[in-house]
PDB file of N, H, CA, C and O in Angstrom:
ATOM      1  N   SER A   1      -6.722  -3.183  12.002  1.00  0.00           N
ATOM      2  CA  SER A   1      -5.821  -4.312  11.819  1.00  0.00           C
ATOM      3  C   SER A   1      -5.514  -4.527  10.341  1.00  0.00           C
ATOM      4  O   SER A   1      -4.414  -4.952   9.990  1.00  0.00           O
ATOM      5  N   ALA A   2      -6.466  -4.239   9.491  1.00  0.00           N
ATOM      6  H   ALA A   2      -7.360  -3.894   9.776  1.00  0.00           H
ATOM      7  CA  ALA A   2      -6.236  -4.425   8.050  1.00  0.00           C
ATOM      8  C   ALA A   2      -5.159  -3.470   7.544  1.00  0.00           C
ATOM      9  O   ALA A   2      -4.349  -3.850   6.699  1.00  0.00           O
ATOM     10  N   ALA A   3      -5.138  -2.247   8.042  1.00  0.00           N
ATOM     11  H   ALA A   3      -5.796  -1.937   8.729  1.00  0.00           H
ATOM     12  CA  ALA A   3      -4.109  -1.292   7.626  1.00  0.00           C
ATOM     13  C   ALA A   3      -2.728  -1.761   8.058  1.00  0.00           C
ATOM     14  O   ALA A   3      -1.767  -1.634   7.300  1.00  0.00           O
ATOM     15  N   SER A   4      -2.619  -2.299   9.262  1.00  0.00           N
ATOM     16  H   SER A   4      -3.400  -2.402   9.878  1.00  0.00           H
ATOM     17  CA  SER A   4      -1.335  -2.788   9.761  1.00  0.00           C
ATOM     18  C   SER A   4      -0.848  -3.975   8.940  1.00  0.00           C
ATOM     19  O   SER A   4       0.325  -4.036   8.569  1.00  0.00           O
ATOM     20  N   VAL A   5      -1.732  -4.909   8.659  1.00  0.00           N
ATOM     21  H   VAL A   5      -2.684  -4.860   8.960  1.00  0.00           H
ATOM     22  CA  VAL A   5      -1.358  -6.089   7.873  1.00  0.00           C
ATOM     23  C   VAL A   5      -0.985  -5.685   6.450  1.00  0.00           C
ATOM     24  O   VAL A   5      -0.013  -6.193   5.892  1.00  0.00           O
ATOM     25  N   THR A   6      -1.746  -4.785   5.871  1.00  0.00           N
ATOM     26  H   THR A   6      -2.536  -4.372   6.324  1.00  0.00           H
ATOM     27  CA  THR A   6      -1.462  -4.330   4.514  1.00  0.00           C
ATOM     28  C   THR A   6      -0.100  -3.663   4.439  1.00  0.00           C
ATOM     29  O   THR A   6       0.668  -3.919   3.511  1.00  0.00           O
ATOM     30  N   TYR A   7       0.207  -2.806   5.412  1.00  0.00           N
ATOM     31  H   TYR A   7      -0.417  -2.598   6.165  1.00  0.00           H
ATOM     32  CA  TYR A   7       1.515  -2.153   5.411  1.00  0.00           C
ATOM     33  C   TYR A   7       2.624  -3.175   5.619  1.00  0.00           C
ATOM     34  O   TYR A   7       3.672  -3.076   4.982  1.00  0.00           O
ATOM     35  N   ALA A   8       2.418  -4.150   6.492  1.00  0.00           N
ATOM     36  H   ALA A   8       1.566  -4.230   7.010  1.00  0.00           H
ATOM     37  CA  ALA A   8       3.431  -5.179   6.736  1.00  0.00           C
ATOM     38  C   ALA A   8       3.707  -5.974   5.460  1.00  0.00           C
ATOM     39  O   ALA A   8       4.863  -6.251   5.138  1.00  0.00           O
ATOM     40  N   VAL A   9       2.664  -6.338   4.743  1.00  0.00           N
ATOM     41  H   VAL A   9       1.725  -6.113   5.005  1.00  0.00           H
ATOM     42  CA  VAL A   9       2.852  -7.061   3.481  1.00  0.00           C
ATOM     43  C   VAL A   9       3.597  -6.190   2.484  1.00  0.00           C
ATOM     44  O   VAL A   9       4.477  -6.678   1.775  1.00  0.00           O
ATOM     45  N   TYR A  10       3.261  -4.920   2.418  1.00  0.00           N
ATOM     46  H   TYR A  10       2.546  -4.524   2.994  1.00  0.00           H
ATOM     47  CA  TYR A  10       3.966  -3.993   1.529  1.00  0.00           C
ATOM     48  C   TYR A  10       5.439  -3.891   1.910  1.00  0.00           C
ATOM     49  O   TYR A  10       6.312  -3.926   1.042  1.00  0.00           O
ATOM     50  N   ALA A  11       5.715  -3.765   3.206  1.00  0.00           N
ATOM     51  H   ALA A  11       5.006  -3.737   3.911  1.00  0.00           H
ATOM     52  CA  ALA A  11       7.095  -3.577   3.667  1.00  0.00           C
ATOM     53  C   ALA A  11       7.936  -4.837   3.521  1.00  0.00           C
ATOM     54  O   ALA A  11       9.163  -4.771   3.582  1.00  0.00           O
ATOM     55  N   ILE A  12       7.297  -5.972   3.330  1.00  0.00           N
ATOM     56  H   ILE A  12       6.300  -6.025   3.281  1.00  0.00           H
ATOM     57  CA  ILE A  12       8.036  -7.229   3.211  1.00  0.00           C
ATOM     58  C   ILE A  12       8.152  -7.699   1.770  1.00  0.00           C
ATOM     59  O   ILE A  12       9.199  -8.214   1.377  1.00  0.00           O
ATOM     60  N   SER A  13       7.098  -7.536   0.970  1.00  0.00           N
ATOM     61  H   SER A  13       6.247  -7.118   1.289  1.00  0.00           H
ATOM     62  CA  SER A  13       7.105  -8.201  -0.331  1.00  0.00           C
ATOM     63  C   SER A  13       6.894  -7.302  -1.549  1.00  0.00           C
ATOM     64  O   SER A  13       6.759  -7.823  -2.656  1.00  0.00           O
ATOM     65  N   SER A  14       6.860  -6.010  -1.400  1.00  0.00           N
ATOM     66  H   SER A  14       6.970  -5.587  -0.500  1.00  0.00           H
ATOM     67  CA  SER A  14       6.678  -5.144  -2.571  1.00  0.00           C
ATOM     68  C   SER A  14       8.000  -4.986  -3.325  1.00  0.00           C
ATOM     69  O   SER A  14       9.053  -5.406  -2.847  1.00  0.00           O
ATOM     70  N   HIS A  15       7.929  -4.378  -4.501  1.00  0.00           N
ATOM     71  H   HIS A  15       7.073  -4.036  -4.889  1.00  0.00           H
ATOM     72  CA  HIS A  15       9.144  -4.120  -5.268  1.00  0.00           C
ATOM     73  C   HIS A  15      10.071  -3.174  -4.512  1.00  0.00           C
ATOM     74  O   HIS A  15      11.292  -3.326  -4.550  1.00  0.00           O
ATOM     75  N   THR A  16       9.489  -2.213  -3.836  1.00  0.00           N
ATOM     76  H   THR A  16       8.497  -2.089  -3.806  1.00  0.00           H
ATOM     77  CA  THR A  16      10.284  -1.285  -3.031  1.00  0.00           C
ATOM     78  C   THR A  16      10.979  -2.019  -1.888  1.00  0.00           C
ATOM     79  O   THR A  16      12.145  -1.749  -1.597  1.00  0.00           O
ATOM     80  N   ALA A  17      10.279  -2.939  -1.243  1.00  0.00           N
ATOM     81  H   ALA A  17       9.333  -3.159  -1.480  1.00  0.00           H
ATOM     82  CA  ALA A  17      10.862  -3.698  -0.136  1.00  0.00           C
ATOM     83  C   ALA A  17      11.961  -4.628  -0.615  1.00  0.00           C
ATOM     84  O   ALA A  17      12.931  -4.866   0.105  1.00  0.00           O
ATOM     85  N   VAL A  18      11.822  -5.154  -1.816  1.00  0.00           N
ATOM     86  H   VAL A  18      11.034  -4.961  -2.401  1.00  0.00           H
ATOM     87  CA  VAL A  18      12.877  -6.010  -2.363  1.00  0.00           C
ATOM     88  C   VAL A  18      14.136  -5.185  -2.620  1.00  0.00           C
ATOM     89  O   VAL A  18      15.250  -5.650  -2.378  1.00  0.00           O
ATOM     90  N   ALA A  19      13.952  -3.969  -3.107  1.00  0.00           N
ATOM     91  H   ALA A  19      13.047  -3.592  -3.303  1.00  0.00           H
ATOM     92  CA  ALA A  19      15.094  -3.096  -3.370  1.00  0.00           C
ATOM     93  C   ALA A  19      15.694  -2.537  -2.079  1.00  0.00           C
ATOM     94  O   ALA A  19      16.890  -2.250  -2.027  1.00  0.00           O
ATOM     95  N   HIS A  20      14.878  -2.382  -1.046  1.00  0.00           N
ATOM     96  H   HIS A  20      13.906  -2.615  -1.089  1.00  0.00           H
ATOM     97  CA  HIS A  20      15.305  -1.826   0.240  1.00  0.00           C
ATOM     98  C   HIS A  20      14.843  -2.764   1.350  1.00  0.00           C
ATOM     99  O   HIS A  20      13.802  -2.520   1.959  1.00  0.00           O
ATOM    100  N   PRO A  21      15.590  -3.832   1.627  1.00  0.00           N
ATOM    101  CA  PRO A  21      15.126  -4.844   2.589  1.00  0.00           C
ATOM    102  C   PRO A  21      14.975  -4.334   4.023  1.00  0.00           C
ATOM    103  O   PRO A  21      14.291  -4.971   4.825  1.00  0.00           O
ATOM    104  N   GLY A  22      15.579  -3.234   4.355  1.00  0.00           N
ATOM    105  H   GLY A  22      16.134  -2.717   3.704  1.00  0.00           H
ATOM    106  CA  GLY A  22      15.442  -2.696   5.703  1.00  0.00           C
ATOM    107  C   GLY A  22      14.090  -2.068   5.974  1.00  0.00           C
ATOM    108  O   GLY A  22      13.804  -1.676   7.105  1.00  0.00           O
ATOM    109  N   LEU A  23      13.259  -1.968   4.956  1.00  0.00           N
ATOM    110  H   LEU A  23      13.492  -2.287   4.037  1.00  0.00           H
ATOM    111  CA  LEU A  23      11.940  -1.354   5.113  1.00  0.00           C
ATOM    112  C   LEU A  23      11.081  -2.081   6.134  1.00  0.00           C
ATOM    113  O   LEU A  23      10.159  -1.497   6.703  1.00  0.00           O
ATOM    114  N   VAL A  24      11.377  -3.338   6.365  1.00  0.00           N
ATOM    115  H   VAL A  24      12.126  -3.813   5.903  1.00  0.00           H
ATOM    116  CA  VAL A  24      10.616  -4.117   7.348  1.00  0.00           C
ATOM    117  C   VAL A  24      10.799  -3.525   8.756  1.00  0.00           C
ATOM    118  O   VAL A  24       9.969  -3.767   9.632  1.00  0.00           O
ATOM    119  N   LEU A  25      11.854  -2.769   8.981  1.00  0.00           N
ATOM    120  H   LEU A  25      12.529  -2.572   8.270  1.00  0.00           H
ATOM    121  CA  LEU A  25      12.087  -2.152  10.291  1.00  0.00           C
ATOM    122  C   LEU A  25      11.064  -1.065  10.623  1.00  0.00           C
ATOM    123  O   LEU A  25      10.955  -0.653  11.778  1.00  0.00           O
ATOM    124  N   THR A  26      10.330  -0.606   9.642  1.00  0.00           N
ATOM    125  H   THR A  26      10.419  -0.941   8.703  1.00  0.00           H
ATOM    126  CA  THR A  26       9.328   0.429   9.877  1.00  0.00           C
ATOM    127  C   THR A  26       7.981  -0.141  10.333  1.00  0.00           C
ATOM    128  O   THR A  26       7.114   0.606  10.787  1.00  0.00           O
ATOM    129  N   VAL A  27       7.806  -1.439  10.217  1.00  0.00           N
ATOM    130  H   VAL A  27       8.510  -2.046   9.848  1.00  0.00           H
ATOM    131  CA  VAL A  27       6.522  -2.060  10.568  1.00  0.00           C
ATOM    132  C   VAL A  27       6.143  -1.818  12.033  1.00  0.00           C
ATOM    133  O   VAL A  27       4.990  -1.467  12.287  1.00  0.00           O
ATOM    134  N   PRO A  28       7.046  -1.984  13.016  1.00  0.00           N
ATOM    135  CA  PRO A  28       6.645  -1.720  14.403  1.00  0.00           C
ATOM    136  C   PRO A  28       6.204  -0.274  14.648  1.00  0.00           C
ATOM    137  O   PRO A  28       5.330  -0.025  15.478  1.00  0.00           O
ATOM    138  N   VAL A  29       6.797   0.666  13.939  1.00  0.00           N
ATOM    139  H   VAL A  29       7.507   0.464  13.264  1.00  0.00           H
ATOM    140  CA  VAL A  29       6.407   2.068  14.117  1.00  0.00           C
ATOM    141  C   VAL A  29       4.997   2.294  13.594  1.00  0.00           C
ATOM    142  O   VAL A  29       4.200   2.983  14.229  1.00  0.00           O
ATOM    143  N   VAL A  30       4.691   1.723  12.453  1.00  0.00           N
ATOM    144  H   VAL A  30       5.339   1.163  11.937  1.00  0.00           H
ATOM    145  CA  VAL A  30       3.338   1.847  11.895  1.00  0.00           C
ATOM    146  C   VAL A  30       2.329   1.158  12.805  1.00  0.00           C
ATOM    147  O   VAL A  30       1.234   1.676  13.025  1.00  0.00           O
ATOM    148  N   LEU A  31       2.688   0.009  13.325  1.00  0.00           N
ATOM    149  H   LEU A  31       3.578  -0.411  13.146  1.00  0.00           H
ATOM    150  CA  LEU A  31       1.811  -0.694  14.258  1.00  0.00           C
ATOM    151  C   LEU A  31       1.559   0.149  15.506  1.00  0.00           C
ATOM    152  O   LEU A  31       0.431   0.214  15.996  1.00  0.00           O
ATOM    153  N   TYR A  32       2.600   0.791  16.018  1.00  0.00           N
ATOM    154  H   TYR A  32       3.516   0.738  15.621  1.00  0.00           H
ATOM    155  CA  TYR A  32       2.435   1.676  17.178  1.00  0.00           C
ATOM    156  C   TYR A  32       1.473   2.823  16.845  1.00  0.00           C
ATOM    157  O   TYR A  32       0.601   3.146  17.652  1.00  0.00           O
ATOM    158  N   CYS A  33       1.620   3.434  15.681  1.00  0.00           N
ATOM    159  H   CYS A  33       2.328   3.171  15.026  1.00  0.00           H
ATOM    160  CA  CYS A  33       0.735   4.542  15.301  1.00  0.00           C
ATOM    161  C   CYS A  33      -0.722   4.101  15.239  1.00  0.00           C
ATOM    162  O   CYS A  33      -1.608   4.809  15.717  1.00  0.00           O
ATOM    163  N   VAL A  34      -0.968   2.954  14.661  1.00  0.00           N
ATOM    164  H   VAL A  34      -0.248   2.379  14.272  1.00  0.00           H
ATOM    165  CA  VAL A  34      -2.342   2.447  14.574  1.00  0.00           C
ATOM    166  C   VAL A  34      -2.894   2.158  15.963  1.00  0.00           C
ATOM    167  O   VAL A  34      -4.032   2.514  16.269  1.00  0.00           O
ATOM    168  N   LEU A  35      -2.088   1.509  16.806  1.00  0.00           N
ATOM    169  H   LEU A  35      -1.164   1.219  16.557  1.00  0.00           H
ATOM    170  CA  LEU A  35      -2.548   1.197  18.160  1.00  0.00           C
ATOM    171  C   LEU A  35      -2.732   2.461  19.002  1.00  0.00           C
ATOM    172  O   LEU A  35      -3.647   2.528  19.822  1.00  0.00           O
ATOM    173  N   ARG A  36      -1.878   3.451  18.808  1.00  0.00           N
ATOM    174  H   ARG A  36      -1.134   3.396  18.142  1.00  0.00           H
ATOM    175  CA  ARG A  36      -2.025   4.729  19.525  1.00  0.00           C
ATOM    176  C   ARG A  36      -3.331   5.401  19.115  1.00  0.00           C
ATOM    177  O   ARG A  36      -4.049   5.932  19.963  1.00  0.00           O
ATOM    178  N   TYR A  37      -3.641   5.380  17.830  1.00  0.00           N
ATOM    179  H   TYR A  37      -3.058   4.948  17.142  1.00  0.00           H
ATOM    180  CA  TYR A  37      -4.889   5.965  17.354  1.00  0.00           C
ATOM    181  C   TYR A  37      -6.089   5.250  17.972  1.00  0.00           C
ATOM    182  O   TYR A  37      -7.037   5.899  18.416  1.00  0.00           O
ATOM    183  N   ILE A  38      -6.052   3.925  18.002  1.00  0.00           N
ATOM    184  H   ILE A  38      -5.282   3.399  17.642  1.00  0.00           H
ATOM    185  CA  ILE A  38      -7.143   3.156  18.612  1.00  0.00           C
ATOM    186  C   ILE A  38      -7.283   3.506  20.087  1.00  0.00           C
ATOM    187  O   ILE A  38      -8.397   3.665  20.587  1.00  0.00           O
ATOM    188  N   TYR A  39      -6.165   3.625  20.780  1.00  0.00           N
ATOM    189  H   TYR A  39      -5.260   3.496  20.374  1.00  0.00           H
ATOM    190  CA  TYR A  39      -6.191   4.000  22.192  1.00  0.00           C
ATOM    191  C   TYR A  39      -6.842   5.369  22.385  1.00  0.00           C
ATOM    192  O   TYR A  39      -7.686   5.538  23.265  1.00  0.00           O
ATOM    193  N   LEU A  40      -6.456   6.332  21.577  1.00  0.00           N
ATOM    194  H   LEU A  40      -5.770   6.194  20.862  1.00  0.00           H
ATOM    195  CA  LEU A  40      -7.016   7.677  21.714  1.00  0.00           C
ATOM    196  C   LEU A  40      -8.512   7.703  21.415  1.00  0.00           C
ATOM    197  O   LEU A  40      -9.261   8.435  22.062  1.00  0.00           O
ATOM    198  N   VAL A  41      -8.946   6.916  20.449  1.00  0.00           N
ATOM    199  H   VAL A  41      -8.338   6.322  19.923  1.00  0.00           H
ATOM    200  CA  VAL A  41     -10.358   6.906  20.080  1.00  0.00           C
ATOM    201  C   VAL A  41     -11.205   6.233  21.151  1.00  0.00           C
ATOM    202  O   VAL A  41     -12.242   6.767  21.544  1.00  0.00           O
ATOM    203  N   PHE A  42     -10.778   5.070  21.628  1.00  0.00           N
ATOM    204  H   PHE A  42      -9.936   4.636  21.309  1.00  0.00           H
ATOM    205  CA  PHE A  42     -11.630   4.300  22.525  1.00  0.00           C
ATOM    206  C   PHE A  42     -11.431   4.595  24.007  1.00  0.00           C
ATOM    207  O   PHE A  42     -12.385   4.496  24.779  1.00  0.00           O
ATOM    208  N   HIS A  43     -10.234   4.952  24.422  1.00  0.00           N
ATOM    209  H   HIS A  43      -9.459   5.033  23.795  1.00  0.00           H
ATOM    210  CA  HIS A  43     -10.002   5.184  25.847  1.00  0.00           C
ATOM    211  C   HIS A  43     -10.044   6.659  26.233  1.00  0.00           C
ATOM    212  O   HIS A  43     -10.419   6.998  27.356  1.00  0.00           O
ATOM    213  N   ARG A  44      -9.671   7.514  25.329  1.00  0.00           N
ATOM    214  H   ARG A  44      -9.367   7.239  24.417  1.00  0.00           H
ATOM    215  CA  ARG A  44      -9.710   8.951  25.612  1.00  0.00           C
ATOM    216  C   ARG A  44     -10.866   9.650  24.910  1.00  0.00           C
ATOM    217  O   ARG A  44     -11.096  10.843  25.106  1.00  0.00           O
ATOM    218  N   GLU A  45     -11.595   8.890  24.087  1.00  0.00           N
ATOM    219  H   GLU A  45     -11.408   7.921  23.927  1.00  0.00           H
ATOM    220  CA  GLU A  45     -12.768   9.391  23.365  1.00  0.00           C
ATOM    221  C   GLU A  45     -12.471  10.658  22.568  1.00  0.00           C
ATOM    222  O   GLU A  45     -13.193  11.650  22.665  1.00  0.00           O
ATOM    223  N   GLN A  46     -11.394  10.608  21.774  1.00  0.00           N
ATOM    224  H   GLN A  46     -10.808   9.801  21.695  1.00  0.00           H
ATOM    225  CA  GLN A  46     -10.994  11.753  20.956  1.00  0.00           C
ATOM    226  C   GLN A  46     -11.191  11.492  19.462  1.00  0.00           C
ATOM    227  O   GLN A  46     -10.521  12.114  18.639  1.00  0.00           O
ATOM    228  N   GLY A  47     -12.075  10.605  19.109  1.00  0.00           N
ATOM    229  H   GLY A  47     -12.619  10.099  19.778  1.00  0.00           H
ATOM    230  CA  GLY A  47     -12.225  10.204  17.721  1.00  0.00           C
ATOM    231  C   GLY A  47     -13.046  11.135  16.861  1.00  0.00           C
ATOM    232  O   GLY A  47     -13.169  10.894  15.660  1.00  0.00           O
ATOM    233  N   GLY A  48     -13.618  12.194  17.423  1.00  0.00           N
ATOM    234  H   GLY A  48     -13.518  12.390  18.398  1.00  0.00           H
ATOM    235  CA  GLY A  48     -14.484  13.076  16.659  1.00  0.00           C
ATOM    236  C   GLY A  48     -13.771  13.865  15.593  1.00  0.00           C
ATOM    237  O   GLY A  48     -14.323  14.097  14.518  1.00  0.00           O
ATOM    238  N   GLN A  49     -12.525  14.292  15.877  1.00  0.00           N
ATOM    239  H   GLN A  49     -12.077  14.104  16.750  1.00  0.00           H
ATOM    240  CA  GLN A  49     -11.763  15.098  14.929  1.00  0.00           C
ATOM    241  C   GLN A  49     -10.354  14.505  14.787  1.00  0.00           C
ATOM    242  O   GLN A  49      -9.441  14.904  15.510  1.00  0.00           O
ATOM    243  N   PRO A  50     -10.177  13.565  13.870  1.00  0.00           N
ATOM    244  CA  PRO A  50      -8.871  12.907  13.752  1.00  0.00           C
ATOM    245  C   PRO A  50      -7.748  13.854  13.348  1.00  0.00           C
ATOM    246  O   PRO A  50      -6.600  13.641  13.737  1.00  0.00           O
ATOM    247  N   GLU A  51      -8.053  14.892  12.578  1.00  0.00           N
ATOM    248  H   GLU A  51      -8.986  15.065  12.262  1.00  0.00           H
ATOM    249  CA  GLU A  51      -7.003  15.831  12.182  1.00  0.00           C
ATOM    250  C   GLU A  51      -6.482  16.622  13.382  1.00  0.00           C
ATOM    251  O   GLU A  51      -5.293  16.930  13.458  1.00  0.00           O
ATOM    252  N   GLU A  52      -7.371  16.946  14.313  1.00  0.00           N
ATOM    253  H   GLU A  52      -8.337  16.695  14.252  1.00  0.00           H
ATOM    254  CA  GLU A  52      -6.941  17.640  15.533  1.00  0.00           C
ATOM    255  C   GLU A  52      -6.091  16.708  16.403  1.00  0.00           C
ATOM    256  O   GLU A  52      -5.100  17.134  16.997  1.00  0.00           O
ATOM    257  N   MET A  53      -6.481  15.457  16.469  1.00  0.00           N
ATOM    258  H   MET A  53      -7.286  15.111  15.987  1.00  0.00           H
ATOM    259  CA  MET A  53      -5.711  14.472  17.225  1.00  0.00           C
ATOM    260  C   MET A  53      -4.306  14.344  16.638  1.00  0.00           C
ATOM    261  O   MET A  53      -3.323  14.277  17.376  1.00  0.00           O
ATOM    262  N   LEU A  54      -4.218  14.312  15.331  1.00  0.00           N
ATOM    263  H   LEU A  54      -5.016  14.366  14.731  1.00  0.00           H
ATOM    264  CA  LEU A  54      -2.929  14.198  14.669  1.00  0.00           C
ATOM    265  C   LEU A  54      -2.054  15.421  14.933  1.00  0.00           C
ATOM    266  O   LEU A  54      -0.833  15.299  15.034  1.00  0.00           O
ATOM    267  N   LEU A  55      -2.662  16.580  15.043  1.00  0.00           N
ATOM    268  H   LEU A  55      -3.653  16.679  14.960  1.00  0.00           H
ATOM    269  CA  LEU A  55      -1.899  17.808  15.266  1.00  0.00           C
ATOM    270  C   LEU A  55      -1.531  18.047  16.725  1.00  0.00           C
ATOM    271  O   LEU A  55      -0.617  18.825  17.000  1.00  0.00           O
ATOM    272  N   THR A  56      -2.210  17.407  17.661  1.00  0.00           N
ATOM    273  H   THR A  56      -2.953  16.775  17.438  1.00  0.00           H
ATOM    274  CA  THR A  56      -1.971  17.720  19.074  1.00  0.00           C
ATOM    275  C   THR A  56      -1.329  16.602  19.883  1.00  0.00           C
ATOM    276  O   THR A  56      -0.854  16.864  20.988  1.00  0.00           O
ATOM    277  N   ASP A  57      -1.293  15.385  19.394  1.00  0.00           N
ATOM    278  H   ASP A  57      -1.679  15.172  18.496  1.00  0.00           H
ATOM    279  CA  ASP A  57      -0.781  14.258  20.177  1.00  0.00           C
ATOM    280  C   ASP A  57       0.729  14.107  19.983  1.00  0.00           C
ATOM    281  O   ASP A  57       1.186  13.720  18.908  1.00  0.00           O
ATOM    282  N   ARG A  58       1.493  14.412  21.022  1.00  0.00           N
ATOM    283  H   ARG A  58       1.122  14.726  21.896  1.00  0.00           H
ATOM    284  CA  ARG A  58       2.955  14.401  20.959  1.00  0.00           C
ATOM    285  C   ARG A  58       3.535  12.999  20.670  1.00  0.00           C
ATOM    286  O   ARG A  58       4.437  12.900  19.839  1.00  0.00           O
ATOM    287  N   PRO A  59       3.069  11.920  21.308  1.00  0.00           N
ATOM    288  CA  PRO A  59       3.618  10.600  20.968  1.00  0.00           C
ATOM    289  C   PRO A  59       3.390  10.209  19.504  1.00  0.00           C
ATOM    290  O   PRO A  59       4.223   9.535  18.898  1.00  0.00           O
ATOM    291  N   LEU A  60       2.268  10.632  18.949  1.00  0.00           N
ATOM    292  H   LEU A  60       1.592  11.180  19.441  1.00  0.00           H
ATOM    293  CA  LEU A  60       2.013  10.359  17.537  1.00  0.00           C
ATOM    294  C   LEU A  60       2.969  11.155  16.655  1.00  0.00           C
ATOM    295  O   LEU A  60       3.445  10.641  15.642  1.00  0.00           O
ATOM    296  N   HIS A  61       3.255  12.395  17.023  1.00  0.00           N
ATOM    297  H   HIS A  61       2.869  12.813  17.846  1.00  0.00           H
ATOM    298  CA  HIS A  61       4.244  13.206  16.289  1.00  0.00           C
ATOM    299  C   HIS A  61       5.596  12.511  16.281  1.00  0.00           C
ATOM    300  O   HIS A  61       6.252  12.410  15.244  1.00  0.00           O
ATOM    301  N   THR A  62       6.003  12.034  17.451  1.00  0.00           N
ATOM    302  H   THR A  62       5.470  12.116  18.293  1.00  0.00           H
ATOM    303  CA  THR A  62       7.301  11.375  17.585  1.00  0.00           C
ATOM    304  C   THR A  62       7.365  10.126  16.726  1.00  0.00           C
ATOM    305  O   THR A  62       8.369   9.885  16.056  1.00  0.00           O
ATOM    306  N   ALA A  63       6.313   9.335  16.738  1.00  0.00           N
ATOM    307  H   ALA A  63       5.497   9.531  17.282  1.00  0.00           H
ATOM    308  CA  ALA A  63       6.293   8.104  15.944  1.00  0.00           C
ATOM    309  C   ALA A  63       6.330   8.404  14.449  1.00  0.00           C
ATOM    310  O   ALA A  63       7.018   7.709  13.701  1.00  0.00           O
ATOM    311  N   ILE A  64       5.610   9.414  14.004  1.00  0.00           N
ATOM    312  H   ILE A  64       5.051   9.978  14.611  1.00  0.00           H
ATOM    313  CA  ILE A  64       5.605   9.775  12.583  1.00  0.00           C
ATOM    314  C   ILE A  64       6.975  10.298  12.167  1.00  0.00           C
ATOM    315  O   ILE A  64       7.459   9.975  11.082  1.00  0.00           O
ATOM    316  N   LEU A  65       7.599  11.097  13.017  1.00  0.00           N
ATOM    317  H   LEU A  65       7.206  11.359  13.898  1.00  0.00           H
ATOM    318  CA  LEU A  65       8.945  11.588  12.738  1.00  0.00           C
ATOM    319  C   LEU A  65       9.937  10.426  12.675  1.00  0.00           C
ATOM    320  O   LEU A  65      10.777  10.379  11.776  1.00  0.00           O
ATOM    321  N   LEU A  66       9.849   9.500  13.609  1.00  0.00           N
ATOM    322  H   LEU A  66       9.167   9.538  14.339  1.00  0.00           H
ATOM    323  CA  LEU A  66      10.717   8.327  13.607  1.00  0.00           C
ATOM    324  C   LEU A  66      10.516   7.502  12.346  1.00  0.00           C
ATOM    325  O   LEU A  66      11.484   7.038  11.745  1.00  0.00           O
ATOM    326  N   TRP A  67       9.266   7.315  11.944  1.00  0.00           N
ATOM    327  H   TRP A  67       8.478   7.692  12.432  1.00  0.00           H
ATOM    328  CA  TRP A  67       8.983   6.575  10.714  1.00  0.00           C
ATOM    329  C   TRP A  67       9.641   7.251   9.515  1.00  0.00           C
ATOM    330  O   TRP A  67      10.285   6.593   8.698  1.00  0.00           O
ATOM    331  N   GLY A  68       9.474   8.565   9.416  1.00  0.00           N
ATOM    332  H   GLY A  68       8.951   9.099  10.080  1.00  0.00           H
ATOM    333  CA  GLY A  68      10.074   9.300   8.299  1.00  0.00           C
ATOM    334  C   GLY A  68      11.587   9.195   8.277  1.00  0.00           C
ATOM    335  O   GLY A  68      12.184   8.992   7.220  1.00  0.00           O
ATOM    336  N   LEU A  69      12.210   9.332   9.441  1.00  0.00           N
ATOM    337  H   LEU A  69      11.725   9.497  10.300  1.00  0.00           H
ATOM    338  CA  LEU A  69      13.669   9.207   9.513  1.00  0.00           C
ATOM    339  C   LEU A  69      14.131   7.804   9.149  1.00  0.00           C
ATOM    340  O   LEU A  69      15.137   7.636   8.459  1.00  0.00           O
ATOM    341  N   LEU A  70      13.398   6.799   9.610  1.00  0.00           N
ATOM    342  H   LEU A  70      12.581   6.935  10.170  1.00  0.00           H
ATOM    343  CA  LEU A  70      13.736   5.418   9.255  1.00  0.00           C
ATOM    344  C   LEU A  70      13.639   5.184   7.748  1.00  0.00           C
ATOM    345  O   LEU A  70      14.528   4.574   7.153  1.00  0.00           O
ATOM    346  N   VAL A  71      12.588   5.658   7.149  1.00  0.00           N
ATOM    347  H   VAL A  71      11.867   6.154   7.632  1.00  0.00           H
ATOM    348  CA  VAL A  71      12.400   5.461   5.711  1.00  0.00           C
ATOM    349  C   VAL A  71      13.512   6.147   4.921  1.00  0.00           C
ATOM    350  O   VAL A  71      14.095   5.550   4.016  1.00  0.00           O
ATOM    351  N   VAL A  72      13.803   7.389   5.261  1.00  0.00           N
ATOM    352  H   VAL A  72      13.330   7.874   5.997  1.00  0.00           H
ATOM    353  CA  VAL A  72      14.865   8.106   4.562  1.00  0.00           C
ATOM    354  C   VAL A  72      16.208   7.388   4.773  1.00  0.00           C
ATOM    355  O   VAL A  72      16.967   7.196   3.823  1.00  0.00           O
ATOM    356  N   GLY A  73      16.494   6.997   6.014  1.00  0.00           N
ATOM    357  H   GLY A  73      15.878   7.153   6.786  1.00  0.00           H
ATOM    358  CA  GLY A  73      17.736   6.293   6.298  1.00  0.00           C
ATOM    359  C   GLY A  73      17.848   4.977   5.561  1.00  0.00           C
ATOM    360  O   GLY A  73      18.918   4.636   5.056  1.00  0.00           O
ATOM    361  N   ILE A  74      16.763   4.238   5.493  1.00  0.00           N
ATOM    362  H   ILE A  74      15.894   4.515   5.902  1.00  0.00           H
ATOM    363  CA  ILE A  74      16.754   2.950   4.794  1.00  0.00           C
ATOM    364  C   ILE A  74      16.965   3.167   3.288  1.00  0.00           C
ATOM    365  O   ILE A  74      17.707   2.420   2.651  1.00  0.00           O
ATOM    366  N   PHE A  75      16.320   4.176   2.731  1.00  0.00           N
ATOM    367  H   PHE A  75      15.717   4.783   3.248  1.00  0.00           H
ATOM    368  CA  PHE A  75      16.502   4.436   1.298  1.00  0.00           C
ATOM    369  C   PHE A  75      17.925   4.874   0.988  1.00  0.00           C
ATOM    370  O   PHE A  75      18.433   4.588  -0.097  1.00  0.00           O
ATOM    371  N   ILE A  76      18.569   5.553   1.905  1.00  0.00           N
ATOM    372  H   ILE A  76      18.157   5.785   2.786  1.00  0.00           H
ATOM    373  CA  ILE A  76      19.948   6.003   1.685  1.00  0.00           C
ATOM    374  C   ILE A  76      20.930   4.840   1.841  1.00  0.00           C
ATOM    375  O   ILE A  76      21.819   4.661   1.009  1.00  0.00           O
ATOM    376  N   TRP A  77      20.768   4.045   2.916  1.00  0.00           N
ATOM    377  H   TRP A  77      20.045   4.191   3.592  1.00  0.00           H
ATOM    378  CA  TRP A  77      21.776   3.024   3.222  1.00  0.00           C
ATOM    379  C   TRP A  77      21.561   1.680   2.546  1.00  0.00           C
ATOM    380  O   TRP A  77      22.522   0.924   2.402  1.00  0.00           O
ATOM    381  N   PHE A  78      20.356   1.351   2.128  1.00  0.00           N
ATOM    382  H   PHE A  78      19.575   1.965   2.245  1.00  0.00           H
ATOM    383  CA  PHE A  78      20.140   0.043   1.494  1.00  0.00           C
ATOM    384  C   PHE A  78      20.021   0.204   0.000  1.00  0.00           C
ATOM    385  O   PHE A  78      19.837  -0.782  -0.714  1.00  0.00           O
TER     386      PHE A  78
END
């Protein structure tokens, strides 16, 4: 939860966020990634090797790709 809150504060009030106000749109994607990781660790018991989880979990790949596209798009358009 601390990582999610920290990112939300960064996306809302940092110098980068002031210059690119659309950055707040990335907060739900980051929240999804954190919650997906928690789900995989506690419900699927895959927490032993986080790097393997990152390389094999398709929904996490999609969310990271979406986050990257959003960030690039926001930096271009705002």
